[in-house]
PDB file as gemmi writes it, atoms N, CA and C in Angstrom:
CRYST1    1.000    1.000    1.000  90.00  90.00  90.00 P 1                      
ATOM      1  N   PRO A   1       8.763  -2.549 -10.537  1.00  0.00           N  
ATOM      2  CA  PRO A   1       8.858  -3.112  -9.162  1.00  0.00           C  
ATOM      3  C   PRO A   1       9.209  -1.724  -8.204  1.00  0.00           C  
ATOM      4  N   ILE A   2       8.744  -1.959  -6.918  1.00  0.00           N  
ATOM      5  CA  ILE A   2       8.961  -1.019  -5.884  1.00  0.00           C  
ATOM      6  C   ILE A   2      10.374  -1.079  -5.679  1.00  0.00           C  
ATOM      7  N   ALA A   3      10.899   0.262  -5.546  1.00  0.00           N  
ATOM      8  CA  ALA A   3      12.604   0.454  -5.187  1.00  0.00           C  
ATOM      9  C   ALA A   3      12.750  -0.378  -3.899  1.00  0.00           C  
ATOM     10  N   PRO A   4      13.770  -1.176  -3.911  1.00  0.00           N  
ATOM     11  CA  PRO A   4      13.798  -1.849  -2.511  1.00  0.00           C  
ATOM     12  C   PRO A   4      14.334  -0.554  -1.481  1.00  0.00           C  
ATOM     13  N   GLU A   5      15.078   0.417  -1.747  1.00  0.00           N  
ATOM     14  CA  GLU A   5      15.325   1.664  -0.663  1.00  0.00           C  
ATOM     15  C   GLU A   5      13.955   2.216   0.005  1.00  0.00           C  
ATOM     16  N   LEU A   6      12.733   2.161  -0.680  1.00  0.00           N  
ATOM     17  CA  LEU A   6      11.663   2.415  -0.204  1.00  0.00           C  
ATOM     18  C   LEU A   6      11.030   1.502   1.108  1.00  0.00           C  
ATOM     19  N   LEU A   7      11.342   0.258   0.877  1.00  0.00           N  
ATOM     20  CA  LEU A   7      11.003  -0.653   1.803  1.00  0.00           C  
ATOM     21  C   LEU A   7      11.796  -1.146   2.815  1.00  0.00           C  
ATOM     22  N   GLN A   8      13.015  -0.587   2.750  1.00  0.00           N  
ATOM     23  CA  GLN A   8      14.066  -0.678   3.998  1.00  0.00           C  
ATOM     24  C   GLN A   8      13.699  -0.198   5.153  1.00  0.00           C  
ATOM     25  N   GLY A   9      14.171  -0.732   6.407  1.00  0.00           N  
ATOM     26  CA  GLY A   9      13.790  -0.307   7.520  1.00  0.00           C  
ATOM     27  C   GLY A   9      12.349  -0.395   8.208  1.00  0.00           C  
ATOM     28  N   ARG A  10      11.826  -1.236   7.581  1.00  0.00           N  
ATOM     29  CA  ARG A  10      10.338  -1.757   8.049  1.00  0.00           C  
ATOM     30  C   ARG A  10      10.248  -3.222   8.574  1.00  0.00           C  
ATOM     31  N   THR A  11       9.425  -3.526   9.613  1.00  0.00           N  
ATOM     32  CA  THR A  11       9.409  -4.791  10.030  1.00  0.00           C  
ATOM     33  C   THR A  11       8.056  -5.059   9.650  1.00  0.00           C  
ATOM     34  N   VAL A  12       7.615  -5.919   8.923  1.00  0.00           N  
ATOM     35  CA  VAL A  12       6.047  -6.554   8.633  1.00  0.00           C  
ATOM     36  C   VAL A  12       5.729  -7.177   9.742  1.00  0.00           C  
ATOM     37  N   LEU A  13       4.450  -6.889  10.451  1.00  0.00           N  
ATOM     38  CA  LEU A  13       4.099  -7.582  11.534  1.00  0.00           C  
ATOM     39  C   LEU A  13       2.913  -8.789  11.135  1.00  0.00           C  
ATOM     40  N   ARG A  14       2.027  -8.203  10.257  1.00  0.00           N  
ATOM     41  CA  ARG A  14       1.119  -8.952   9.629  1.00  0.00           C  
ATOM     42  C   ARG A  14       0.581  -8.434   8.197  1.00  0.00           C  
ATOM     43  N   THR A  15      -0.026  -9.647   7.632  1.00  0.00           N  
ATOM     44  CA  THR A  15      -0.489  -9.188   6.336  1.00  0.00           C  
ATOM     45  C   THR A  15      -1.678 -10.162   5.949  1.00  0.00           C  
ATOM     46  N   SER A  16      -2.790  -9.537   5.332  1.00  0.00           N  
ATOM     47  CA  SER A  16      -3.854 -10.049   5.046  1.00  0.00           C  
ATOM     48  C   SER A  16      -4.094  -9.465   3.491  1.00  0.00           C  
ATOM     49  N   ARG A  17      -4.709 -10.611   2.799  1.00  0.00           N  
ATOM     50  CA  ARG A  17      -5.234 -10.419   1.497  1.00  0.00           C  
ATOM     51  C   ARG A  17      -6.672  -9.561   1.534  1.00  0.00           C  
ATOM     52  N   THR A  18      -6.600  -8.522   0.410  1.00  0.00           N  
ATOM     53  CA  THR A  18      -7.799  -7.729   0.027  1.00  0.00           C  
ATOM     54  C   THR A  18      -7.915  -7.439  -1.349  1.00  0.00           C  
ATOM     55  N   THR A  19      -8.723  -6.322  -1.641  1.00  0.00           N  
ATOM     56  CA  THR A  19      -8.839  -5.986  -3.033  1.00  0.00           C  
ATOM     57  C   THR A  19      -8.723  -4.453  -3.017  1.00  0.00           C  
ATOM     58  N   VAL A  20      -8.301  -4.086  -4.090  1.00  0.00           N  
ATOM     59  CA  VAL A  20      -8.271  -2.183  -4.385  1.00  0.00           C  
ATOM     60  C   VAL A  20      -9.386  -2.520  -5.613  1.00  0.00           C  
ATOM     61  N   SER A  21     -10.491  -1.993  -5.768  1.00  0.00           N  
ATOM     62  CA  SER A  21     -11.203  -2.021  -6.830  1.00  0.00           C  
ATOM     63  C   SER A  21     -11.404  -3.384  -7.066  1.00  0.00           C  
ATOM     64  N   ARG A  22     -11.155  -3.871  -8.289  1.00  0.00           N  
ATOM     65  CA  ARG A  22     -11.309  -5.320  -8.426  1.00  0.00           C  
ATOM     66  C   ARG A  22      -9.972  -6.038  -8.431  1.00  0.00           C  
ATOM     67  N   HIS A  23      -8.844  -5.334  -8.081  1.00  0.00           N  
ATOM     68  CA  HIS A  23      -7.315  -6.000  -8.174  1.00  0.00           C  
ATOM     69  C   HIS A  23      -7.129  -6.576  -6.793  1.00  0.00           C  
ATOM     70  N   PRO A  24      -6.269  -7.724  -6.653  1.00  0.00           N  
ATOM     71  CA  PRO A  24      -5.727  -8.245  -5.688  1.00  0.00           C  
ATOM     72  C   PRO A  24      -4.712  -7.322  -4.981  1.00  0.00           C  
ATOM     73  N   ALA A  25      -4.903  -7.359  -3.675  1.00  0.00           N  
ATOM     74  CA  ALA A  25      -4.019  -6.483  -2.765  1.00  0.00           C  
ATOM     75  C   ALA A  25      -3.628  -7.061  -1.629  1.00  0.00           C  
ATOM     76  N   THR A  26      -2.479  -6.641  -0.796  1.00  0.00           N  
ATOM     77  CA  THR A  26      -2.255  -7.002   0.404  1.00  0.00           C  
ATOM     78  C   THR A  26      -2.197  -5.761   1.318  1.00  0.00           C  
ATOM     79  N   LEU A  27      -2.946  -6.095   2.487  1.00  0.00           N  
ATOM     80  CA  LEU A  27      -2.816  -5.020   3.464  1.00  0.00           C  
ATOM     81  C   LEU A  27      -1.848  -5.647   4.626  1.00  0.00           C  
ATOM     82  N   ALA A  28      -0.924  -4.561   5.176  1.00  0.00           N  
ATOM     83  CA  ALA A  28       0.115  -4.812   5.971  1.00  0.00           C  
ATOM     84  C   ALA A  28       0.134  -4.097   7.135  1.00  0.00           C  
ATOM     85  N   ASP A  29       0.510  -4.514   8.411  1.00  0.00           N  
ATOM     86  CA  ASP A  29       0.831  -3.846   9.462  1.00  0.00           C  
ATOM     87  C   ASP A  29       2.191  -3.631   9.468  1.00  0.00           C  
ATOM     88  N   VAL A  30       2.953  -2.727   9.578  1.00  0.00           N  
ATOM     89  CA  VAL A  30       4.393  -2.501   9.673  1.00  0.00           C  
ATOM     90  C   VAL A  30       4.921  -1.772  10.596  1.00  0.00           C  
ATOM     91  N   LEU A  31       6.080  -1.877  11.069  1.00  0.00           N  
ATOM     92  CA  LEU A  31       6.821  -0.775  12.077  1.00  0.00           C  
ATOM     93  C   LEU A  31       7.982  -0.311  11.306  1.00  0.00           C  
ATOM     94  N   VAL A  32       7.894   1.119  11.587  1.00  0.00           N  
ATOM     95  CA  VAL A  32       8.825   1.949  10.627  1.00  0.00           C  
ATOM     96  C   VAL A  32       9.122   3.085  11.601  1.00  0.00           C  
ATOM     97  N   ASP A  33      10.582   2.844  11.930  1.00  0.00           N  
ATOM     98  CA  ASP A  33      11.337   3.654  13.160  1.00  0.00           C  
ATOM     99  C   ASP A  33      10.150   3.721  14.432  1.00  0.00           C  
ATOM    100  N   GLY A  34       9.837   2.249  14.501  1.00  0.00           N  
ATOM    101  CA  GLY A  34       9.129   1.914  16.096  1.00  0.00           C  
ATOM    102  C   GLY A  34       7.838   2.467  15.975  1.00  0.00           C  
ATOM    103  N   MET A  35       7.278   3.120  14.747  1.00  0.00           N  
ATOM    104  CA  MET A  35       5.836   3.321  14.791  1.00  0.00           C  
ATOM    105  C   MET A  35       5.059   2.489  13.858  1.00  0.00           C  
ATOM    106  N   LEU A  36       3.817   2.332  14.410  1.00  0.00           N  
ATOM    107  CA  LEU A  36       2.925   1.468  13.499  1.00  0.00           C  
ATOM    108  C   LEU A  36       2.270   2.251  12.147  1.00  0.00           C  
ATOM    109  N   HIS A  37       2.496   1.305  11.133  1.00  0.00           N  
ATOM    110  CA  HIS A  37       1.629   1.952   9.904  1.00  0.00           C  
ATOM    111  C   HIS A  37       1.116   0.977   9.131  1.00  0.00           C  
ATOM    112  N   ARG A  38       0.173   1.106   8.343  1.00  0.00           N  
ATOM    113  CA  ARG A  38      -0.458   0.367   7.473  1.00  0.00           C  
ATOM    114  C   ARG A  38       0.147   0.453   5.913  1.00  0.00           C  
ATOM    115  N   GLU A  39       0.073  -0.682   5.344  1.00  0.00           N  
ATOM    116  CA  GLU A  39       0.788  -0.864   4.043  1.00  0.00           C  
ATOM    117  C   GLU A  39      -0.399  -1.149   3.186  1.00  0.00           C  
ATOM    118  N   LEU A  40      -0.379  -0.627   2.153  1.00  0.00           N  
ATOM    119  CA  LEU A  40      -1.611  -1.296   1.004  1.00  0.00           C  
ATOM    120  C   LEU A  40      -0.642  -1.545  -0.297  1.00  0.00           C  
ATOM    121  N   ALA A  41      -0.621  -2.484  -0.760  1.00  0.00           N  
ATOM    122  CA  ALA A  41       0.130  -2.924  -2.060  1.00  0.00           C  
ATOM    123  C   ALA A  41      -0.706  -3.554  -3.080  1.00  0.00           C  
ATOM    124  N   TRP A  42      -0.692  -3.173  -4.446  1.00  0.00           N  
ATOM    125  CA  TRP A  42      -1.519  -3.824  -5.504  1.00  0.00           C  
ATOM    126  C   TRP A  42      -0.855  -3.393  -6.667  1.00  0.00           C  
ATOM    127  N   GLU A  43      -1.299  -4.033  -7.784  1.00  0.00           N  
ATOM    128  CA  GLU A  43      -0.735  -3.626  -9.130  1.00  0.00           C  
ATOM    129  C   GLU A  43      -1.928  -2.889  -9.877  1.00  0.00           C  
ATOM    130  N   LEU A  44      -1.332  -1.894 -10.712  1.00  0.00           N  
ATOM    131  CA  LEU A  44      -2.357  -0.983 -11.191  1.00  0.00           C  
ATOM    132  C   LEU A  44      -1.828  -0.949 -12.857  1.00  0.00           C  
ATOM    133  N   GLU A  45      -2.549  -1.641 -13.758  1.00  0.00           N  
ATOM    134  CA  GLU A  45      -2.032  -1.529 -14.974  1.00  0.00           C  
ATOM    135  C   GLU A  45      -0.597  -2.017 -15.368  1.00  0.00           C  
ATOM    136  N   GLY A  46      -0.170  -2.970 -14.644  1.00  0.00           N  
ATOM    137  CA  GLY A  46       1.109  -3.466 -14.622  1.00  0.00           C  
ATOM    138  C   GLY A  46       2.166  -2.693 -13.865  1.00  0.00           C  
ATOM    139  N   ARG A  47       1.863  -1.696 -13.109  1.00  0.00           N  
ATOM    140  CA  ARG A  47       2.809  -1.025 -12.464  1.00  0.00           C  
ATOM    141  C   ARG A  47       2.380  -1.220 -10.713  1.00  0.00           C  
ATOM    142  N   ALA A  48       3.495  -1.563 -10.185  1.00  0.00           N  
ATOM    143  CA  ALA A  48       3.554  -1.977  -8.801  1.00  0.00           C  
ATOM    144  C   ALA A  48       3.057  -0.656  -7.964  1.00  0.00           C  
ATOM    145  N   MET A  49       2.247  -0.584  -7.099  1.00  0.00           N  
ATOM    146  CA  MET A  49       1.967   0.338  -6.105  1.00  0.00           C  
ATOM    147  C   MET A  49       2.011   0.099  -4.936  1.00  0.00           C  
ATOM    148  N   ILE A  50       2.210   1.051  -4.141  1.00  0.00           N  
ATOM    149  CA  ILE A  50       2.262   0.895  -2.415  1.00  0.00           C  
ATOM    150  C   ILE A  50       1.897   2.106  -1.887  1.00  0.00           C  
ATOM    151  N   LEU A  51       1.274   2.034  -1.014  1.00  0.00           N  
ATOM    152  CA  LEU A  51       0.793   3.288  -0.058  1.00  0.00           C  
ATOM    153  C   LEU A  51       1.140   2.936   1.211  1.00  0.00           C  
ATOM    154  N   ARG A  52       1.360   3.700   2.092  1.00  0.00           N  
ATOM    155  CA  ARG A  52       1.835   3.498   3.659  1.00  0.00           C  
ATOM    156  C   ARG A  52       1.306   4.910   4.278  1.00  0.00           C  
ATOM    157  N   SER A  53       0.592   4.588   5.257  1.00  0.00           N  
ATOM    158  CA  SER A  53       0.049   5.648   6.301  1.00  0.00           C  
ATOM    159  C   SER A  53       0.022   5.109   7.890  1.00  0.00           C  
ATOM    160  N   ALA A  54       0.447   6.123   8.615  1.00  0.00           N  
ATOM    161  CA  ALA A  54       0.034   6.012   9.907  1.00  0.00           C  
ATOM    162  C   ALA A  54      -1.446   6.390  10.221  1.00  0.00           C  
ATOM    163  N   GLY A  55      -2.228   6.625   9.391  1.00  0.00           N  
ATOM    164  CA  GLY A  55      -3.535   7.264   9.534  1.00  0.00           C  
ATOM    165  C   GLY A  55      -4.630   6.010   9.444  1.00  0.00           C  
ATOM    166  N   ASP A  56      -5.858   6.563   9.283  1.00  0.00           N  
ATOM    167  CA  ASP A  56      -6.982   5.470   9.188  1.00  0.00           C  
ATOM    168  C   ASP A  56      -6.787   4.607   7.790  1.00  0.00           C  
ATOM    169  N   VAL A  57      -7.147   3.510   8.031  1.00  0.00           N  
ATOM    170  CA  VAL A  57      -7.089   2.185   7.051  1.00  0.00           C  
ATOM    171  C   VAL A  57      -8.196   2.599   5.737  1.00  0.00           C  
ATOM    172  N   GLU A  58      -9.101   3.213   6.315  1.00  0.00           N  
ATOM    173  CA  GLU A  58     -10.358   3.595   5.199  1.00  0.00           C  
ATOM    174  C   GLU A  58      -9.625   4.587   4.326  1.00  0.00           C  
ATOM    175  N   GLU A  59      -8.942   5.598   5.123  1.00  0.00           N  
ATOM    176  CA  GLU A  59      -8.224   6.516   3.977  1.00  0.00           C  
ATOM    177  C   GLU A  59      -7.320   6.092   3.091  1.00  0.00           C  
ATOM    178  N   LEU A  60      -6.471   5.011   3.586  1.00  0.00           N  
ATOM    179  CA  LEU A  60      -5.475   4.405   2.830  1.00  0.00           C  
ATOM    180  C   LEU A  60      -6.403   3.809   1.402  1.00  0.00           C  
ATOM    181  N   PHE A  61      -7.535   3.291   1.688  1.00  0.00           N  
ATOM    182  CA  PHE A  61      -8.348   2.606   0.641  1.00  0.00           C  
ATOM    183  C   PHE A  61      -8.950   3.529  -0.318  1.00  0.00           C  
ATOM    184  N   ARG A  62      -9.374   4.916   0.483  1.00  0.00           N  
ATOM    185  CA  ARG A  62      -9.905   5.865  -0.502  1.00  0.00           C  
ATOM    186  C   ARG A  62      -8.863   6.483  -1.619  1.00  0.00           C  
ATOM    187  N   MET A  63      -7.588   6.619  -0.698  1.00  0.00           N  
ATOM    188  CA  MET A  63      -6.403   7.016  -1.761  1.00  0.00           C  
ATOM    189  C   MET A  63      -6.259   5.955  -2.943  1.00  0.00           C  
ATOM    190  N   ALA A  64      -6.176   4.726  -2.415  1.00  0.00           N  
ATOM    191  CA  ALA A  64      -5.793   3.678  -3.607  1.00  0.00           C  
ATOM    192  C   ALA A  64      -6.735   3.553  -4.695  1.00  0.00           C  
ATOM    193  N   ARG A  65      -8.351   3.683  -4.291  1.00  0.00           N  
ATOM    194  CA  ARG A  65      -9.153   3.695  -5.344  1.00  0.00           C  
ATOM    195  C   ARG A  65      -9.190   4.872  -6.214  1.00  0.00           C  
ATOM    196  N   THR A  66      -8.579   5.846  -6.011  1.00  0.00           N  
ATOM    197  CA  THR A  66      -8.646   7.235  -6.632  1.00  0.00           C  
ATOM    198  C   THR A  66      -7.120   7.327  -7.446  1.00  0.00           C  
ATOM    199  N   SER A  67      -6.471   6.071  -7.354  1.00  0.00           N  
ATOM    200  CA  SER A  67      -5.275   6.103  -8.051  1.00  0.00           C  
ATOM    201  C   SER A  67      -5.474   5.740  -9.630  1.00  0.00           C  
ATOM    202  N   HIS A  68      -4.640   6.566 -10.389  1.00  0.00           N  
ATOM    203  CA  HIS A  68      -4.986   6.432 -11.805  1.00  0.00           C  
ATOM    204  C   HIS A  68      -3.245   6.272 -12.397  1.00  0.00           C  
ATOM    205  N   ARG A  69      -3.076   5.616 -13.465  1.00  0.00           N  
ATOM    206  CA  ARG A  69      -1.685   5.486 -13.961  1.00  0.00           C  
ATOM    207  C   ARG A  69      -1.344   6.795 -14.705  1.00  0.00           C  
ATOM    208  N   GLU A  70      -2.129   7.530 -15.523  1.00  0.00           N  
ATOM    209  CA  GLU A  70      -1.686   8.623 -16.316  1.00  0.00           C  
ATOM    210  C   GLU A  70      -2.598   9.946 -15.952  1.00  0.00           C  
ATOM    211  N   GLY A  71      -2.277  10.494 -14.538  1.00  0.00           N  
ATOM    212  CA  GLY A  71      -3.079  11.464 -14.303  1.00  0.00           C  
ATOM    213  C   GLY A  71      -4.501  11.831 -14.332  1.00  0.00           C  
ATOM    214  N   GLY A  72      -5.444  10.426 -14.093  1.00  0.00           N  
ATOM    215  CA  GLY A  72      -6.603  10.478 -13.960  1.00  0.00           C  
ATOM    216  C   GLY A  72      -7.191  10.007 -15.325  1.00  0.00           C  
ATOM    217  N   ARG A  73      -6.356   9.741 -16.409  1.00  0.00           N  
ATOM    218  CA  ARG A  73      -7.183   9.393 -17.559  1.00  0.00           C  
ATOM    219  C   ARG A  73      -7.391   8.006 -17.593  1.00  0.00           C  
TER     220      ARG A  73                                                      
END                                                                             
């Protein structure tokens, strides 16, 4: 699971269902220290994954699609 400390201090404003490759995922708008961020959460081979960015949501999805469990293998 994601360490609770990594998720503290954020306020979830909105969530929606989506996919990363073929995996179910959740896209959320969150406030962190008063700044809007996007979070993308999904499971990859049994491992919980989460990415957060203040940047472009398409970049967030590109990063997620290139994630691999063991160094790209």
